N, C-alpha and C positions, 0 to 999 in steps of 0.2 A: 504493500500500500504506500510505501515511501520511495519507490524507485521510479515513479512516473516523471519526476522533475526535481529540481533543487528545492528543499524545504529549509527555511530559516528558523532556527530554534532561538529561544531567548537567552539571556546571559545571567550573570550572578544575581541571585535574589538577596542573599544575605548582605552582599556588598552595598546594594542600594538601600536596604533597610538601615544599615549602619550609617549611611550618608544622611539619613533622615533623623539620626539621633537615637536610634534604638540600640540598647546594650544587648548584644547577643553572646556575651561571654557566659554561656550557660550550656548545660548538657543537651538542651533541645535545639540550640542554635536558632536558625530562622523559624523553626516550628514554635518557638516561644511566642511569636507574634500571633499565633492562632488563639492564644489565651486572651490577650488584651489589646491587640493592635491589628485587627483584621482589615480595617480601612487602609492601613499602610500597605498591606499585602496587595490589596486590589489596586492601589495607586501604582505600585511597582509593576504589576502585570500590565496595567494600561500604558505605562511608559514604554515597555518593551513592544507592545503591539503598535504603538505609534512609530517606533523605530523600525518596524518592518517584520517583527517576529510572527511566524505562522504556527508555531507550537509554543505553548506556555506550560511550564512545569510548576507543580504545586509546592507548597511550603511544608512538605512532609518528609523531606530527606532524612532528618534526624529524629523524627517523631516516633515515640512508642507509647503504648497505653500507660506503662509504669512511669515513664518520664512525665507525661502530662498530668497524671494523678499526683505525683510528688510535687508538681508545680501548682497544684491547687484545684484542678478540675475533679469533678466526680467521675466515677467509673464510666457512667453512661455518656457524660460529656466528652471524656477522652476517646471513647469508642467512636463517637459521632464526629470527632474532629477531622478524621481522615476524609470522610465524605464531604464535610464542610469545606475543606481546603479545595476540593474539586469544584464545588459550587462557587467559591470565591473567584476562581479562574474563569469559570463560565460567566459570572457576573461582569467581570472586567471585559471579556470579549463582547458581551451584549452592550455594555456601555459605549464601547468604541465602534459598534456596528461592524465588527470585523468577522472574517471567516478564518477561524483558527482551531487547531486541535488542542486538547488538554492532555498532558502527560503527567500521570501521578508518580511523583518521585519517591523512590525507596532506596536509601543509602545502604551500603554494605554493612556487615556486622561491625567492622572496624569503625565506621562512622558513628555508631551508637556509643562506642567507648569514649568518644570525644578526646582522644589523645594522639591523633595522627596515625593510628595503626592501619587505617585504610590505605596509607601510602607504603605499607610494608607487608601486610597480610600475615603477620606472625601471631595469629590469635591462639594457636594450639588447640583448636576445636576440630572434632571429626566432621565428616560430611553429614552424618545423621544429626549432630548437634546444630549444624548450620541450617539444615532443613527445618528442624524444630523451631528455630528462631524466625526464619523467613516466612514459613507457610501461613501462620495466622496474620502476620502483618500485611502480606500481599493481599490476602483475602479481604482486608478492610478497605482497600483502595478501589471502591466501587464508583461507577458513574463516569469514569474517565474514558477518553478515546484510546489511550495507551497507558501502559505501565512502564516506567523507566527505572530499571535497576542500575544504580550508578556507583561509580568509583569502586569497582570490584577489582581486588588486587591479585587474585590467585586462581589457579585451575581448580582447586578444591571447592572454592565458593561458586565457581561457574557450574560445577557438577551439582552442587546443592540447589542452585537456582534452576537448573534444568529440570530437576524433579518437581520443584514447587510450581514453576510456570506451566508445566505440563498439565496441572490440575485446573488451570484457568482458561476462560474463553476470550478474555480481553487481549487484544494484540499487545505485544511488549517488545522492548529492546533491552539488551544488557550491554553496558559500557564499562570498559576496563581502565584502570590507571596504568599507563604505559611507561616504559623506560626507554633508554636509547636503543635504536635498532629495531628489534623484533620481539621484545619480551614485555611481559607485564611486570608490575612492581615486585612481586614475589619471586620472579625469575623464570617462570615457565614461558615457552613460546606462545605468542598471541594466537598463532594458527592452531595450536592444540586447544586453547580456550574456545576458539570458534568451533572446533570439531566437537567439543563437549556439548555444545548447544544445538548441534545440527538437526536433532530429531524433535526439538520442541515445536509443537504444531502451530502455535500462533505467534511465534517469534518473527517479527518483521524487520529487526535490525540488530546489528552487533557493532559496537563502537569503542571509542576512546574518549575519556573525559578527564578533566583536572590533571592534564599532562602539559608540560612546557611546549609551547608552539613549535619550537625547532625540532622536536622529536616526533611530531605527528605524521608527517608525510610518509616516512618509511613504514610506520605502523599501518597506515591506510593501505599502502601497497600490499602488505602481508594479508590484511583482512580481505581486500578485494580478490586476492588469489584464493582465499580460503572459504569464501561464502558467496552465495547468490542472494543473500538478504541485503537490505540497505545497509550502508556503512554510515554510522552516525558519529560526528566529531564535534566536541566542544571542549577546547583546550582552556587552560587557565591563562592568566594574563602574562605568564612568564615568571611570576614570583613563586617562591617555594614555601611550603608550610613545614615548620620544624617541631610541631607539637605545642609550641607556645605562641607562635604568631607567624606572620608572613614576612619573608625577607627577599631581598633582591629588587630588581627594577621591573616595572610594568611595561608591557608592549603597548605602543600607541594604537589607537583604532586603525590608522592607515597602515601601519606595519602588520597588525593582526590580519587585515584584509589581504595583504600581500601573501602572508602565510596561507590564508584560506584558499587563495587561487591555486596554490600547490596541492592542497588537500582535494579540491574539486577536480583538478587534473588527474590526481591519483585514483579517483573513483568515489569520493565522498558524496553521499546523497542528501544528508542532513547536516547542516553546519550551524553552530551557535557558539556560545561562550559559557565558561564555567567560572570558578572563583576569581573575583577581582575584575572581571569584565563588566562592562556597563552598557546602557542603551546606545552610547556612541559607538561602541565596538560592533553592535548588531546593525546599526544604521550603516556602518562602513561596508557590511557584507552585502548590502542591496545592490552593489555594483557587480557582483559575481554573475557569471553566465548561468541562466536558468537551467 
């Protein structure tokens, strides 16, 4: 469903919420705003739609029922927050009179730890344990056009997600944290990760996210050779996360678009931005060949 043309994805949600003064130094990260700043989430979604985004991701990347209840919601409110996040994205789309898809975001297990381990993949959990974590969480992401399993660092977690996504009828993609060349963050070949997802019936994309822009083109080439599904790419700004904060220099919107031309030429079908990218980065992508 995503290989018919170039699709533009949105950019960093937390980045824009922080620009608006929201303190996201919290285990829930951007999902914290589902509790008391829902209007701000809608505002960020609308800004990305105005910039040209055709797919909007929800504020559920780091959300869990346990985390939301610890932050003050009742159990029922926490359960409902996942579907509520989808409706916030749909409301933003309606406000803008736009035609866009909603992708319900589900971060990797490491993202929930809030310690940067999604960039390493060294959780020490079995595949069965990862399945037990992901399966109920993914089932709560109802009403979206797509489910986006994001920032996956390892082959083991890809195998776990393959089991979980096989139970769902909603189209989905899985995107990996890449490293230089051809591997994911934990060290396995990205082609092997794609192969682990090959039999998932409703999987429409495999991709790379929150990876430095300069490493992405080679990874896209490996994915394009390994899968007939859409290749989804949303790099970070070029800064790196060390478990305490972001370091390094950000890529300008114009330079980011230059990188994106390489990704498109290598076979990317969906292109957007991840951490520290902004609506200006997405607007720069509107110059890409459809």
